[in-house]
N, C-alpha and C positions, 0 to 999 in steps of 0.2 A: 184827406182829413185836413182840417185846420190846425197850423203847428201849434198854434197858442193854445187851442184846447189840449193838445197832446202833454205841451209842457207842463200846463196845470194838472192834467190827470197825472203825470208821471211825478210832479211834485207833490201832489196829495199821497201817493203811495209811499214816496222817499219819507215824508212827514210822519206816517205812520211807522214804519220802520227805524227810525232814526231814534226811538227810545232804547233800542236792542243797544245793550252796552258794549258788546262786542263790533266793533265798526265793520270788520269782514264778514261777519254774519249778516249783519244789515245790509250790506252791498250784496251779498249772493242771495239774501230773501228778496228786494227789490229786482235783481236780474232774473230770478226764479218767477216771481210773479208778472212780469212782462213776457217772460217766455210762455208761459202757460197761459195767461188770460189775454194777451194783446194778438190782434191779428196779425201775421207776418209784414202786412204793406205797414202798419204802424209801427212796427220794430224799425221796419226800414227807413221810415221817414225820420223818427226819432236818433236813429243812427247817424243818419246823414244830417241831420240837425247839430249831434255832438260834433260832429267831423268838421262842421262850419263854424264851430266855435261854442254852440251850447249855451248863448245866453239866456240867463234867467232861470238854468236848471240848477237845483240843489247839488253839492259837490257830491254828495251820496248815490244821486241820482246820475250824474254824468260817469261815476265810476262804474256803477250798475250796466250801464247803456254800453260802456266800452267791453265789457265783458259779455256782451250779446255778440259781438262780431265773430 
């Protein structure tokens, strides 16, 4: 899948959960969403992208992706 599209999708999820006042809960919620609804190949690609720097990802999303490892 196109990494730009994955970044955009992940950031959309992050933007939804960033309204959560508890940062740890927001990170866990993003990670859980990615685990439940993203295909394993998509998760593998976004993890590799974060490992390579994760340019363009919200910090919240980057933290959540690191939890998926």
